[in-house]
N, C-alpha and C positions, 0 to 999 in steps of 0.2 A: 927259553919260555916261548910258548908255543902262542900265535898271535890269536887274539878271542875272535876271529871270523873264520879260522879253522878250525872246525873242532871234533876233526876225526870221522869216520863211515855215518853217514846215518842209517837208522834203525830200517828194516824191510819195511816193516808196518807204516813209518810213514808216507816211505816213498809210493807205495800200495793205496793207500789212501787217499794221497792227492790223485794219484791215475785213476783210480773210479770217479774221482768226485770229478776230475779234468775232462773224461768222456762219457759224461754223464751214466755210467753204468749203476754209480749207488741210485739214482731215481730209478731205472730201469728195473733194479732187482727191487727196491721198495715196493714199487707197482704192481708188480708180479705176487709177491708176495700178498699184498692187499686183495688180488683178485683171487688168488688160490685161497686164502682163507673164508672168502666170500661164498666161493663153491663148495667149500665143504661144510660151511654155515648151513647155507640155503640148502645143500643138494642137490642133486641131478634136475629134478623137477622143476625146481624155482629157478635155477641160475641159468638155464638155459631159456629163459624168458625175460631175461634181465642183463644188464650190462654194469658194471662199476662205474661209477662217475669221479669226478674230483673230491678229495678232500680237502673242505674250506673252515676254520675255526671249529674244528672239530666235527663237522657234520658230515658224512658220507654218503654222496648221492648216489641212487642206482634208479639207472633209468629201466622202465616197466614197460614192454610192448602192449598189454591193454589193461583194461579198467578191472578187470578181473583179477589176473594177477597183484594188481596196485591192492585192490580192497584183501585179497590175502596176505599179503605180507605186513599190511597196519595192522595185524591182529597179530601176527608172528612178530612185532617190531621188539618189545621189550626180549623176548626168547633170542631172536638174534643178536640184536646185540652184545646181548649178556655175554652170548657163547662167542660172538666176534673179536671183543676185548681181551680174548681171553689166549687170541692167537699171538706170536712175535710178528709186530712190526705195526700191531692195530688198537696197540695202548691210548692214543691219543683220540680216538674215535668216541664221542659223547653221546651221537645222536644221527638218526637215520631220515634220510629223506628219499621218498619215492617219488618218481615225476614218470610222465606217462611220455615214450617217446625211444629213438634207438641211441 
């Protein structure tokens, strides 16, 4: 009989999953996916004037370089949000908040 603590070879996906978490690569990849999704949705003109902030309670903060761009984004908010949540890794986002700053 084999002791319970010796279960045999560990599946590779479990080893890789732990490695990703231990090294912080999962968070980096998630952040990269979010920034990439924002660039795709906002387009080059708007994404060049913005920086993706943090996500808290489903609200994604976007930092905007000037008031004019912030005003423009406020008119596009519903469409940007609808397009954004269709991208992988962004399903939990429920709202966008635009802030002046860098």
